[in-house]
NUDRENKE-240103 format. One record per residue (C-alpha): residue number from 1; residue in one letter; chain; x negated, y negated, z negated. Coordinates in steps of 0.05 Angstrom, whole numbers. Last residue first. Example, Ala and Ser with C-alpha at 12.3 -4.5 7.8 and 13.67 -1.06 7.14 Angstrom:
// residues 2
{r 2, 'S', 'A', {-273, 21, -143}}
{r 1, 'A', 'A', {-246, 90, -156}}
This chain:
// residues 410
{r 410, 'X', 'A', {-1275, 880, 799}}
{r 409, 'X', 'A', {-1305, 905, 853}}
{r 408, 'X', 'A', {-1376, 893, 821}}
{r 407, 'X', 'A', {-1357, 920, 755}}
{r 406, 'X', 'A', {-1333, 983, 781}}
{r 405, 'X', 'A', {-1407, 993, 824}}
{r 404, 'X', 'A', {-1406, 992, 893}}
{r 403, 'X', 'A', {-1429, 1039, 939}}
{r 402, 'X', 'A', {-1350, 1066, 939}}
{r 401, 'X', 'A', {-1332, 1009, 985}}
{r 400, 'X', 'A', {-1366, 1033, 1040}}
{r 399, 'X', 'A', {-1350, 988, 1098}}
{r 398, 'X', 'A', {-1358, 1002, 1170}}
{r 397, 'X', 'A', {-1319, 1061, 1174}}
{r 396, 'X', 'A', {-1262, 1011, 1152}}
{r 395, 'X', 'A', {-1206, 1020, 1111}}
{r 394, 'X', 'A', {-1207, 947, 1081}}
{r 393, 'X', 'A', {-1209, 937, 1010}}
{r 392, 'X', 'A', {-1168, 875, 975}}
{r 391, 'X', 'A', {-1218, 829, 930}}
{r 390, 'X', 'A', {-1167, 787, 890}}
{r 389, 'X', 'A', {-1177, 716, 889}}
{r 388, 'X', 'A', {-1152, 686, 823}}
{r 387, 'X', 'A', {-1108, 631, 829}}
{r 386, 'X', 'A', {-1119, 582, 774}}
{r 385, 'X', 'A', {-1066, 576, 718}}
{r 384, 'X', 'A', {-1024, 517, 695}}
{r 383, 'X', 'A', {-977, 518, 637}}
{r 382, 'X', 'A', {-905, 501, 619}}
{r 381, 'X', 'A', {-872, 559, 642}}
{r 380, 'X', 'A', {-909, 583, 700}}
{r 379, 'X', 'A', {-959, 539, 744}}
{r 378, 'X', 'A', {-1001, 559, 803}}
{r 377, 'X', 'A', {-1069, 543, 821}}
{r 376, 'X', 'A', {-1118, 540, 887}}
{r 375, 'X', 'A', {-1064, 552, 937}}
{r 374, 'X', 'A', {-1079, 483, 973}}
{r 373, 'X', 'A', {-1010, 459, 960}}
{r 372, 'X', 'A', {-1027, 470, 874}}
{r 371, 'X', 'A', {-1091, 434, 891}}
{r 370, 'X', 'A', {-1067, 368, 931}}
{r 369, 'X', 'A', {-1014, 369, 869}}
{r 368, 'X', 'A', {-1063, 379, 816}}
{r 367, 'X', 'A', {-1108, 309, 845}}
{r 366, 'X', 'A', {-1047, 280, 850}}
{r 365, 'X', 'A', {-1027, 280, 780}}
{r 364, 'X', 'A', {-1101, 265, 763}}
{r 363, 'X', 'A', {-1101, 202, 809}}
{r 362, 'X', 'A', {-1027, 176, 766}}
{r 361, 'X', 'A', {-1070, 186, 710}}
{r 360, 'X', 'A', {-1109, 134, 717}}
{r 359, 'X', 'A', {-1198, 120, 728}}
{r 358, 'X', 'A', {-1197, 193, 731}}
{r 357, 'X', 'A', {-1268, 231, 704}}
{r 356, 'X', 'A', {-1256, 212, 627}}
{r 355, 'X', 'A', {-1183, 236, 627}}
{r 354, 'X', 'A', {-1207, 314, 645}}
{r 353, 'X', 'A', {-1198, 348, 571}}
{r 352, 'X', 'A', {-1134, 318, 552}}
{r 351, 'X', 'A', {-1112, 316, 624}}
{r 350, 'X', 'A', {-1114, 394, 627}}
{r 349, 'X', 'A', {-1083, 396, 545}}
{r 348, 'X', 'A', {-1022, 346, 582}}
{r 347, 'X', 'A', {-1015, 389, 642}}
{r 346, 'X', 'A', {-1004, 456, 599}}
{r 345, 'X', 'A', {-1060, 494, 598}}
{r 344, 'X', 'A', {-1073, 569, 618}}
{r 343, 'X', 'A', {-1116, 629, 587}}
{r 342, 'X', 'A', {-1173, 592, 601}}
{r 341, 'X', 'A', {-1246, 601, 626}}
{r 340, 'X', 'A', {-1218, 593, 687}}
{r 339, 'X', 'A', {-1179, 544, 678}}
{r 338, 'X', 'A', {-1235, 491, 659}}
{r 337, 'X', 'A', {-1285, 512, 714}}
{r 336, 'X', 'A', {-1218, 499, 764}}
{r 335, 'X', 'A', {-1204, 427, 737}}
{r 334, 'X', 'A', {-1285, 413, 732}}
{r 333, 'X', 'A', {-1286, 443, 810}}
{r 332, 'X', 'A', {-1229, 397, 826}}
{r 331, 'X', 'A', {-1263, 335, 785}}
{r 330, 'X', 'A', {-1320, 340, 828}}
{r 329, 'X', 'A', {-1288, 358, 894}}
{r 328, 'X', 'A', {-1242, 294, 893}}
{r 327, 'X', 'A', {-1268, 262, 963}}
{r 326, 'X', 'A', {-1256, 328, 985}}
{r 325, 'X', 'A', {-1300, 389, 1014}}
{r 324, 'X', 'A', {-1373, 394, 1018}}
{r 323, 'X', 'A', {-1385, 428, 949}}
{r 322, 'X', 'A', {-1320, 446, 909}}
{r 321, 'X', 'A', {-1336, 515, 890}}
{r 320, 'X', 'A', {-1400, 537, 937}}
{r 319, 'X', 'A', {-1399, 598, 903}}
{r 318, 'X', 'A', {-1322, 606, 907}}
{r 317, 'X', 'A', {-1328, 594, 973}}
{r 316, 'X', 'A', {-1370, 652, 991}}
{r 315, 'X', 'A', {-1335, 700, 947}}
{r 314, 'X', 'A', {-1319, 739, 1007}}
{r 313, 'X', 'A', {-1379, 731, 1035}}
{r 312, 'X', 'A', {-1417, 767, 986}}
{r 311, 'X', 'A', {-1376, 830, 988}}
{r 310, 'X', 'A', {-1383, 831, 1059}}
{r 309, 'X', 'A', {-1462, 826, 1056}}
{r 308, 'X', 'A', {-1457, 888, 1001}}
{r 307, 'X', 'A', {-1418, 923, 1052}}
{r 306, 'X', 'A', {-1453, 899, 1122}}
{r 305, 'X', 'A', {-1511, 924, 1080}}
{r 304, 'X', 'A', {-1487, 1004, 1059}}
{r 303, 'X', 'A', {-1458, 1010, 1131}}
{r 302, 'X', 'A', {-1519, 993, 1164}}
{r 301, 'X', 'A', {-1556, 1034, 1122}}
{r 300, 'X', 'A', {-1517, 1094, 1118}}
{r 299, 'X', 'A', {-1512, 1088, 1205}}
{r 298, 'X', 'A', {-1593, 1097, 1200}}
{r 297, 'X', 'A', {-1643, 1049, 1206}}
{r 296, 'X', 'A', {-1711, 1093, 1222}}
{r 295, 'X', 'A', {-1784, 1063, 1186}}
{r 294, 'X', 'A', {-1759, 1101, 1134}}
{r 293, 'X', 'A', {-1786, 1098, 1061}}
{r 292, 'X', 'A', {-1725, 1099, 1035}}
{r 291, 'X', 'A', {-1723, 1033, 998}}
{r 290, 'X', 'A', {-1749, 1013, 1070}}
{r 289, 'X', 'A', {-1679, 1038, 1113}}
{r 288, 'X', 'A', {-1641, 993, 1056}}
{r 287, 'X', 'A', {-1684, 927, 1077}}
{r 286, 'X', 'A', {-1680, 937, 1144}}
{r 285, 'X', 'A', {-1599, 949, 1140}}
{r 284, 'X', 'A', {-1610, 880, 1094}}
{r 283, 'X', 'A', {-1645, 839, 1152}}
{r 282, 'X', 'A', {-1605, 866, 1206}}
{r 281, 'X', 'A', {-1545, 839, 1186}}
{r 280, 'X', 'A', {-1578, 774, 1163}}
{r 279, 'X', 'A', {-1591, 764, 1231}}
{r 278, 'X', 'A', {-1519, 788, 1253}}
{r 277, 'X', 'A', {-1503, 731, 1202}}
{r 276, 'X', 'A', {-1534, 676, 1241}}
{r 275, 'X', 'A', {-1485, 639, 1271}}
{r 274, 'X', 'A', {-1428, 660, 1216}}
{r 273, 'X', 'A', {-1480, 614, 1164}}
{r 272, 'X', 'A', {-1470, 549, 1210}}
{r 271, 'X', 'A', {-1384, 562, 1199}}
{r 270, 'X', 'A', {-1394, 563, 1140}}
{r 269, 'X', 'A', {-1363, 495, 1105}}
{r 268, 'X', 'A', {-1309, 510, 1159}}
{r 267, 'X', 'A', {-1282, 551, 1107}}
{r 266, 'X', 'A', {-1243, 618, 1133}}
{r 265, 'X', 'A', {-1303, 669, 1140}}
{r 264, 'X', 'A', {-1322, 689, 1206}}
{r 263, 'X', 'A', {-1293, 754, 1229}}
{r 262, 'X', 'A', {-1340, 807, 1244}}
{r 261, 'X', 'A', {-1306, 856, 1299}}
{r 260, 'X', 'A', {-1355, 837, 1349}}
{r 259, 'X', 'A', {-1417, 837, 1304}}
{r 258, 'X', 'A', {-1386, 899, 1270}}
{r 257, 'X', 'A', {-1386, 936, 1340}}
{r 256, 'X', 'A', {-1451, 921, 1355}}
{r 255, 'X', 'A', {-1488, 940, 1294}}
{r 254, 'X', 'A', {-1438, 1002, 1290}}
{r 253, 'X', 'A', {-1473, 1022, 1363}}
{r 252, 'X', 'A', {-1551, 1004, 1342}}
{r 251, 'X', 'A', {-1531, 1054, 1277}}
{r 250, 'X', 'A', {-1506, 1108, 1322}}
{r 249, 'X', 'A', {-1576, 1101, 1372}}
{r 248, 'X', 'A', {-1616, 1104, 1299}}
{r 247, 'X', 'A', {-1653, 1042, 1306}}
{r 246, 'X', 'A', {-1719, 1022, 1299}}
{r 245, 'X', 'A', {-1775, 985, 1245}}
{r 244, 'X', 'A', {-1834, 959, 1273}}
{r 243, 'X', 'A', {-1898, 956, 1239}}
{r 242, 'X', 'A', {-1916, 984, 1170}}
{r 241, 'X', 'A', {-1868, 1016, 1120}}
{r 240, 'X', 'A', {-1899, 1085, 1090}}
{r 239, 'X', 'A', {-1948, 1058, 1042}}
{r 238, 'X', 'A', {-1906, 985, 1029}}
{r 237, 'X', 'A', {-1845, 1038, 1007}}
{r 236, 'X', 'A', {-1885, 1082, 973}}
{r 235, 'X', 'A', {-1912, 1023, 926}}
{r 234, 'X', 'A', {-1855, 1003, 904}}
{r 233, 'X', 'A', {-1829, 1069, 888}}
{r 232, 'X', 'A', {-1895, 1070, 838}}
{r 231, 'X', 'A', {-1871, 1006, 813}}
{r 230, 'X', 'A', {-1806, 1038, 799}}
{r 229, 'X', 'A', {-1838, 1089, 760}}
{r 228, 'X', 'A', {-1873, 1045, 722}}
{r 227, 'X', 'A', {-1819, 1006, 700}}
{r 226, 'X', 'A', {-1781, 1067, 680}}
{r 225, 'X', 'A', {-1838, 1097, 640}}
{r 224, 'X', 'A', {-1856, 1031, 605}}
{r 223, 'X', 'A', {-1791, 1040, 575}}
{r 222, 'X', 'A', {-1740, 981, 609}}
{r 221, 'X', 'A', {-1716, 937, 549}}
{r 220, 'X', 'A', {-1640, 943, 541}}
{r 219, 'X', 'A', {-1604, 876, 516}}
{r 218, 'X', 'A', {-1594, 873, 437}}
{r 217, 'X', 'A', {-1528, 835, 418}}
{r 216, 'X', 'A', {-1497, 849, 485}}
{r 215, 'X', 'A', {-1424, 818, 496}}
{r 214, 'X', 'A', {-1387, 834, 554}}
{r 213, 'X', 'A', {-1344, 779, 588}}
{r 212, 'X', 'A', {-1383, 799, 657}}
{r 211, 'X', 'A', {-1384, 717, 672}}
{r 210, 'X', 'A', {-1366, 699, 743}}
{r 209, 'X', 'A', {-1409, 720, 811}}
{r 208, 'X', 'A', {-1423, 685, 869}}
{r 207, 'X', 'A', {-1480, 697, 909}}
{r 206, 'X', 'A', {-1493, 655, 967}}
{r 205, 'X', 'A', {-1537, 672, 1025}}
{r 204, 'X', 'A', {-1574, 632, 1057}}
{r 203, 'X', 'A', {-1595, 624, 1126}}
{r 202, 'X', 'A', {-1533, 571, 1152}}
{r 201, 'X', 'A', {-1550, 524, 1091}}
{r 200, 'X', 'A', {-1620, 513, 1111}}
{r 199, 'X', 'A', {-1600, 493, 1179}}
{r 198, 'X', 'A', {-1549, 445, 1159}}
{r 197, 'X', 'A', {-1481, 438, 1154}}
{r 196, 'X', 'A', {-1478, 439, 1085}}
{r 195, 'X', 'A', {-1519, 381, 1079}}
{r 194, 'X', 'A', {-1462, 335, 1100}}
{r 193, 'X', 'A', {-1437, 343, 1024}}
{r 192, 'X', 'A', {-1502, 305, 997}}
{r 191, 'X', 'A', {-1543, 355, 959}}
{r 190, 'X', 'A', {-1569, 367, 886}}
{r 189, 'X', 'A', {-1510, 346, 852}}
{r 188, 'X', 'A', {-1461, 404, 889}}
{r 187, 'X', 'A', {-1513, 450, 866}}
{r 186, 'X', 'A', {-1516, 422, 795}}
{r 185, 'X', 'A', {-1437, 433, 802}}
{r 184, 'X', 'A', {-1433, 501, 830}}
{r 183, 'X', 'A', {-1490, 523, 778}}
{r 182, 'X', 'A', {-1561, 545, 812}}
{r 181, 'X', 'A', {-1596, 608, 815}}
{r 180, 'X', 'A', {-1656, 618, 876}}
{r 179, 'X', 'A', {-1686, 680, 899}}
{r 178, 'X', 'A', {-1724, 652, 967}}
{r 177, 'X', 'A', {-1773, 682, 1023}}
{r 176, 'X', 'A', {-1822, 650, 1062}}
{r 175, 'X', 'A', {-1860, 682, 1110}}
{r 174, 'X', 'A', {-1914, 622, 1142}}
{r 173, 'X', 'A', {-1945, 661, 1210}}
{r 172, 'X', 'A', {-2011, 626, 1216}}
{r 171, 'X', 'A', {-2004, 563, 1168}}
{r 170, 'X', 'A', {-2059, 523, 1197}}
{r 169, 'X', 'A', {-2078, 462, 1151}}
{r 168, 'X', 'A', {-2094, 377, 1171}}
{r 167, 'X', 'A', {-2122, 329, 1115}}
{r 166, 'X', 'A', {-2092, 261, 1116}}
{r 165, 'X', 'A', {-2082, 249, 1044}}
{r 164, 'X', 'A', {-2006, 251, 1047}}
{r 163, 'X', 'A', {-2018, 318, 1081}}
{r 162, 'X', 'A', {-2019, 339, 1159}}
{r 161, 'X', 'A', {-1995, 410, 1176}}
{r 160, 'X', 'A', {-1991, 457, 1234}}
{r 159, 'X', 'A', {-1958, 529, 1237}}
{r 158, 'X', 'A', {-1986, 574, 1276}}
{r 157, 'X', 'A', {-1938, 626, 1305}}
{r 156, 'X', 'A', {-1868, 656, 1282}}
{r 155, 'X', 'A', {-1816, 616, 1246}}
{r 154, 'X', 'A', {-1759, 655, 1219}}
{r 153, 'X', 'A', {-1748, 619, 1149}}
{r 152, 'X', 'A', {-1794, 568, 1163}}
{r 151, 'X', 'A', {-1749, 520, 1197}}
{r 150, 'X', 'A', {-1694, 523, 1130}}
{r 149, 'X', 'A', {-1760, 512, 1090}}
{r 148, 'X', 'A', {-1771, 441, 1118}}
{r 147, 'X', 'A', {-1703, 419, 1116}}
{r 146, 'X', 'A', {-1700, 445, 1037}}
{r 145, 'X', 'A', {-1760, 396, 1038}}
{r 144, 'X', 'A', {-1740, 342, 1064}}
{r 143, 'X', 'A', {-1672, 341, 1038}}
{r 142, 'X', 'A', {-1709, 355, 958}}
{r 141, 'X', 'A', {-1738, 290, 977}}
{r 140, 'X', 'A', {-1780, 289, 903}}
{r 139, 'X', 'A', {-1800, 346, 868}}
{r 138, 'X', 'A', {-1772, 415, 878}}
{r 137, 'X', 'A', {-1771, 475, 835}}
{r 136, 'X', 'A', {-1712, 445, 786}}
{r 135, 'X', 'A', {-1664, 443, 843}}
{r 134, 'X', 'A', {-1673, 521, 845}}
{r 133, 'X', 'A', {-1658, 529, 765}}
{r 132, 'X', 'A', {-1663, 610, 765}}
{r 131, 'X', 'A', {-1727, 605, 805}}
{r 130, 'X', 'A', {-1759, 658, 851}}
{r 129, 'X', 'A', {-1800, 623, 907}}
{r 128, 'X', 'A', {-1837, 677, 950}}
{r 127, 'X', 'A', {-1898, 662, 987}}
{r 126, 'X', 'A', {-1927, 695, 1047}}
{r 125, 'X', 'A', {-1987, 668, 1093}}
{r 124, 'X', 'A', {-1990, 716, 1158}}
{r 123, 'X', 'A', {-2041, 740, 1200}}
{r 122, 'X', 'A', {-2016, 786, 1256}}
{r 121, 'X', 'A', {-2020, 739, 1316}}
{r 120, 'X', 'A', {-2105, 735, 1314}}
{r 119, 'X', 'A', {-2134, 694, 1359}}
{r 118, 'X', 'A', {-2175, 706, 1425}}
{r 117, 'X', 'A', {-2098, 718, 1461}}
{r 116, 'X', 'A', {-2108, 640, 1500}}
{r 115, 'X', 'A', {-2044, 612, 1468}}
{r 114, 'X', 'A', {-2066, 633, 1394}}
{r 113, 'X', 'A', {-2136, 614, 1411}}
{r 112, 'X', 'A', {-2116, 546, 1436}}
{r 111, 'X', 'A', {-2088, 538, 1368}}
{r 110, 'X', 'A', {-2138, 549, 1324}}
{r 109, 'X', 'A', {-2192, 507, 1370}}
{r 108, 'X', 'A', {-2137, 456, 1359}}
{r 107, 'X', 'A', {-2137, 455, 1295}}
{r 106, 'X', 'A', {-2211, 456, 1289}}
{r 105, 'X', 'A', {-2221, 394, 1319}}
{r 104, 'X', 'A', {-2167, 365, 1278}}
{r 103, 'X', 'A', {-2211, 384, 1209}}
{r 102, 'X', 'A', {-2189, 443, 1173}}
{r 101, 'X', 'A', {-2164, 463, 1103}}
{r 100, 'X', 'A', {-2143, 545, 1101}}
{r 99, 'X', 'A', {-2139, 522, 1023}}
{r 98, 'X', 'A', {-2081, 578, 1001}}
{r 97, 'X', 'A', {-2045, 557, 1066}}
{r 96, 'X', 'A', {-1975, 578, 1021}}
{r 95, 'X', 'A', {-2007, 537, 965}}
{r 94, 'X', 'A', {-2020, 471, 1004}}
{r 93, 'X', 'A', {-1952, 479, 1040}}
{r 92, 'X', 'A', {-1925, 481, 972}}
{r 91, 'X', 'A', {-1973, 421, 947}}
{r 90, 'X', 'A', {-1948, 380, 1016}}
{r 89, 'X', 'A', {-1870, 394, 984}}
{r 88, 'X', 'A', {-1872, 388, 921}}
{r 87, 'X', 'A', {-1877, 425, 858}}
{r 86, 'X', 'A', {-1841, 469, 802}}
{r 85, 'X', 'A', {-1843, 524, 778}}
{r 84, 'X', 'A', {-1899, 546, 826}}
{r 83, 'X', 'A', {-1897, 600, 890}}
{r 82, 'X', 'A', {-1900, 670, 877}}
{r 81, 'X', 'A', {-1954, 707, 921}}
{r 80, 'X', 'A', {-1982, 757, 867}}
{r 79, 'X', 'A', {-1948, 810, 873}}
{r 78, 'X', 'A', {-1990, 876, 837}}
{r 77, 'X', 'A', {-1934, 923, 822}}
{r 76, 'X', 'A', {-1916, 894, 759}}
{r 75, 'X', 'A', {-1912, 827, 800}}
{r 74, 'X', 'A', {-1850, 859, 827}}
{r 73, 'X', 'A', {-1826, 884, 768}}
{r 72, 'X', 'A', {-1830, 821, 734}}
{r 71, 'X', 'A', {-1803, 782, 788}}
{r 70, 'X', 'A', {-1730, 820, 794}}
{r 69, 'X', 'A', {-1729, 816, 719}}
{r 68, 'X', 'A', {-1738, 747, 723}}
{r 67, 'X', 'A', {-1687, 739, 772}}
{r 66, 'X', 'A', {-1633, 773, 745}}
{r 65, 'X', 'A', {-1637, 744, 674}}
{r 64, 'X', 'A', {-1644, 676, 698}}
{r 63, 'X', 'A', {-1579, 684, 737}}
{r 62, 'X', 'A', {-1546, 709, 674}}
{r 61, 'X', 'A', {-1477, 675, 674}}
{r 60, 'X', 'A', {-1486, 624, 628}}
{r 59, 'X', 'A', {-1477, 562, 657}}
{r 58, 'X', 'A', {-1427, 580, 720}}
{r 57, 'X', 'A', {-1439, 620, 785}}
{r 56, 'X', 'A', {-1492, 621, 846}}
{r 55, 'X', 'A', {-1546, 672, 856}}
{r 54, 'X', 'A', {-1575, 638, 914}}
{r 53, 'X', 'A', {-1601, 681, 976}}
{r 52, 'X', 'A', {-1658, 666, 1021}}
{r 51, 'X', 'A', {-1688, 727, 1050}}
{r 50, 'X', 'A', {-1752, 755, 1085}}
{r 49, 'X', 'A', {-1746, 820, 1110}}
{r 48, 'X', 'A', {-1777, 806, 1181}}
{r 47, 'X', 'A', {-1736, 792, 1251}}
{r 46, 'X', 'A', {-1779, 783, 1312}}
{r 45, 'X', 'A', {-1767, 746, 1373}}
{r 44, 'X', 'A', {-1753, 753, 1451}}
{r 43, 'X', 'A', {-1687, 789, 1434}}
{r 42, 'X', 'A', {-1695, 814, 1361}}
{r 41, 'X', 'A', {-1753, 860, 1366}}
{r 40, 'X', 'A', {-1743, 883, 1285}}
{r 39, 'X', 'A', {-1793, 871, 1238}}
{r 38, 'X', 'A', {-1854, 906, 1176}}
{r 37, 'X', 'A', {-1909, 880, 1140}}
{r 36, 'X', 'A', {-1878, 807, 1142}}
{r 35, 'X', 'A', {-1848, 795, 1075}}
{r 34, 'X', 'A', {-1848, 883, 1050}}
{r 33, 'X', 'A', {-1846, 854, 979}}
{r 32, 'X', 'A', {-1810, 793, 996}}
{r 31, 'X', 'A', {-1748, 836, 1028}}
{r 30, 'X', 'A', {-1746, 879, 964}}
{r 29, 'X', 'A', {-1752, 826, 913}}
{r 28, 'X', 'A', {-1701, 798, 945}}
{r 27, 'X', 'A', {-1648, 862, 953}}
{r 26, 'X', 'A', {-1666, 869, 878}}
{r 25, 'X', 'A', {-1642, 797, 867}}
{r 24, 'X', 'A', {-1581, 813, 911}}
{r 23, 'X', 'A', {-1569, 879, 864}}
{r 22, 'X', 'A', {-1583, 843, 796}}
{r 21, 'X', 'A', {-1537, 787, 813}}
{r 20, 'X', 'A', {-1477, 838, 842}}
{r 19, 'X', 'A', {-1486, 879, 768}}
{r 18, 'X', 'A', {-1473, 814, 724}}
{r 17, 'X', 'A', {-1516, 800, 673}}
{r 16, 'X', 'A', {-1496, 807, 604}}
{r 15, 'X', 'A', {-1551, 866, 582}}
{r 14, 'X', 'A', {-1560, 938, 590}}
{r 13, 'X', 'A', {-1573, 928, 671}}
{r 12, 'X', 'A', {-1639, 920, 709}}
{r 11, 'X', 'A', {-1659, 995, 701}}
{r 10, 'X', 'A', {-1585, 1019, 727}}
{r 9, 'X', 'A', {-1572, 964, 781}}
{r 8, 'X', 'A', {-1645, 984, 800}}
{r 7, 'X', 'A', {-1627, 1058, 807}}
{r 6, 'X', 'A', {-1570, 1043, 846}}
{r 5, 'X', 'A', {-1615, 1005, 887}}
{r 4, 'X', 'A', {-1657, 1055, 915}}
{r 3, 'X', 'A', {-1617, 1116, 930}}
{r 2, 'X', 'A', {-1644, 1186, 892}}
{r 1, 'X', 'A', {-1702, 1204, 901}}
């Protein structure tokens, strides 16, 4: 059988959606599909395939299309643990618990059973948040909600909950997966800059892509046979992959080599992400092995996982835009967006588009000067241009750029 994600890109293509968004949507879909059914031992804890993935890009980058394609496919395969379109923290936990209401006495009994080995540790409750407009998913108090999601990313055991109406719940091994979409502007408006260093963001893989620039008047609609084939493949994956996934010794050595050689993203906003990069690599390696219906991770699985992670990490600073950077981060991001969508603008033309964002022109000039010194913009003749980030392929046995499509590398 041919490689799963290569086929998935073909299945989800034929439209204006960036291939890299489709790839990571497929990765998130398989991770949610397997949920807690498989694991790998990681010290005293276990890692599962659930992922927190955020697709970030300007409006019109077809994030919704990528997410909905994955969501429709997994629903066709029989997956139903998908979160509501909009909810509150309390309602989310109640939905996750699926009505496992208990009194305080029963809660204590369940905790005792777990402590003394009388309860089951294999029970779990799962839910997949798949939302193209991620911020719209939350009700009030988004910061408290995402803080809880950060805690639940790798939670093991019984999670006790008391909601505002006084009811109590026990959620055994809550397992959350996220595939969300956001523009950089909406992302920055939803979270204060200091939130980027919190636990939730260290668990998020931020995936950035620009619009493809391709105009597709009549997007491809997958034939019933294509969808049925992928449903069969997902079913085969779930039937074959149960329990502990192991590593070939050579794959284990390669993970060790990657972990020790990996250079942190040169952006202070991703310091907390760096602490969990190894866990992300293992999770994505598990997913690649599972798509082969294998319970053994090979070197090739690790190389492919490292390649897609490395490529995402290269553009993570662009994914976050100016979020969490500077006092004028909103203005800086808007300038970069305007320049990205142009073929260069004069300073006067740029001021015409930005004058409502600055109280006086001196502050605008100071902002441009700072952006120039930071290497974000450059001038040629009388025009201002963005400094574009170019992918530089690194010759290494830890990466395989041929695994990515030409569109992804462009």
